[in-house]
N, C-alpha and C positions, 0 to 999 in steps of 0.2 A: 652438284650434287659437292657440297661443302667434305672435306678428309674428317673422319669421325678419330681422337682419342682415343687409344687400349685401354680398357679398364685398369690396368696395369698405373699407367700414367695417371688417371685419375684417383685411383690410390696411395699412390708416393706423391701426388700434393696435399691432401687433407692428409694424411701422417706427418706431412712435416711441420704444416699449417698448424695442424696439433701442437706438432712437440715444440712451437717456435712458441707458442698464444705458453701453454703450462710453466714455459723457460721466463716470461715475461712479468709471470702471476708472481713466480717460485720469488725473483729477483724484489719483488714490487714488495712481501709477505716478509720475506731478511731486514729488508729492511723499515718498517715500523715499527714501533711497541713491543715490549718481549713482556705478558704478565704471569712473575713467577713469584710465588711465596715457598721460601728454606726456609723451614718455620722447627727451632726445635721441639722432643718432647711437649708438653702441654703438662703442667707442674697438676701434681696433684688439689691444691685449692683453683684452678679453674674452674670457674663454673656462668654458663649460658644465665643466670639465676641471682650474678653477684649484685649487688644495691652501691650506687657509685655516692660519694659524700654530697655532699650538694656545696661546698665549694675545699678550691682546692689549699692542701694542708700548711697547720699553719710553719711560717718558714721564720726563724730570726733575721732581725734587721740586723743593720750597716756594711760597714765593706767590707766585713767575712762572707758575709751570707751574701752579696753583688757577686765577689770572686769566686762564692760557691756557685751561683747559678749560670755564671758564665762557660763554668771548666764543665770543656762536654765528658759523658760518661768514658769510662774504660771501657773500652774493650765493646766501642759501639762503633768498628768497623774504621777505613780509612779513606778521603776523596769526599768527594761533593758527593753532602746524604741530607736526609731530614732524621733527627735523631726522638724519639720516642725514650721513657723513660715514667715507667705504670706507675713505679711507686714513689718518687716525688712528681709526677704530673708533671710537668715539663717537656719542653719541644728545643732544639735546637737546631738553626737551618749551619747546616756544615760550609763551607765551600770550599772550594778541588785544592787545597793548602792546606786546610784539616785545622782553618780558622772559624771559632763560629759566627757567625754575622747577624741573628738575634734568637733572643731566649726568650720565653716566656711560656706560661703557666697556661695548664689547660685544668677545660670540667670531664669527665669522660663519662661516656655512656656507664651502660647496663650489663655491654657486654665489651670486653677489652680484648684484642690480639693476644695471641702468643709470643715469646720472646722471639725475633727472628729478627729475620733481614727478607722483605718483600720489595716489590716495584709500583710506583703509582701510575694505571693499569688507564683510567677514566674522570673526568673534572668533570664536573656540572657546575653555571653557572650560578644561579637558582632554581630551589621546591622550596617545599614545605619541608621537614623530616619529621621521621617517625613522628612523634613527642610531639604533631601539630603547632607547630615554631618554625615563622619563615626562615631562613637559613639560604645562604649565599657561601659563593669559594668551599664547596663541596669537590673535595682531594679524595675520592678513592685507594686504598691501597690494600685492603684486606677482607677478609671476610669466615667468618668462625657462626656454626650453628645455624648459616643458612641466614645469617645477619651479614647486609656491609656495613665495612668500618671503615671512617671517613673524617678527616676534619674540615670543620664548618668553621664561622661563629652568623650567631645570630642576626637576622637585620635589623632588629631594629636593639642590638647591643647587647642584650641577656641573654644568661644561663643560667636557668632555674633546673631542679632538680627534675633529672625525666617523671613522671606519674607512676607513680603508683601500679605495678602488671604491666611494664612499659615495656618490652624490650627496642633496645635500641644499640646503637655503632654508632655514632655520633658523639664526635672528639671535640666539643667544646670550643673556643680559640676567642679571641677576644676583638673589633673589630677591625680594626688595625695592624692586630697580628696576622689573621685570617687576608688582610689585604694580601700582608708579605709571604704567605703563608703562600699562595696563590700564586706569586709572577716567580717564586721559588723552586714549584712543586709542580714542573711542566710532566708529562707523559713519560715513562722508564728513570722519573728519578729513584734513587732510592733511601727506603722509610728504613731506620733499623729500630726497632723495638728491644727493650733493656729493660731490666725489674725494676 
């Protein structure tokens, strides 16, 4: 008859194995993306049912307007990030040296994020938007009033205004800009929303 291990040996072995498994899982979780949203207080004008304009605001033309559209807004942070200006309906892709690599106009949905700092959590290559339009390069970075907020571009390149009464958090970009944002905006990338 083989010798039996005492019960304390079994308990010690199982406890050691459980601690090792928890330590491995903790290290893996610490290395993954960490979705955070540290935002400022919502302004009194922030509403979930605000209506967007069908197109970006009219901008000046010429060299002065071009230089202004390339200038990253003040107080938009430092380092590699995506900057989204609510008032200008403009996005900047900013590299680690604080130089803007790309700037483009966007068409917001009916729900806008509050000014603040966010982190890209998930991305979806293609789906149908909440407005029924086929979209691609969806980059999620915030949620407000139960609505997910993300950058995306319509597969056909269009940017129709959201249907009346429909709540949407999609921030539409042009097709080429959507591809660039998709390549730049990997999970964990900072998104800074300014007025």
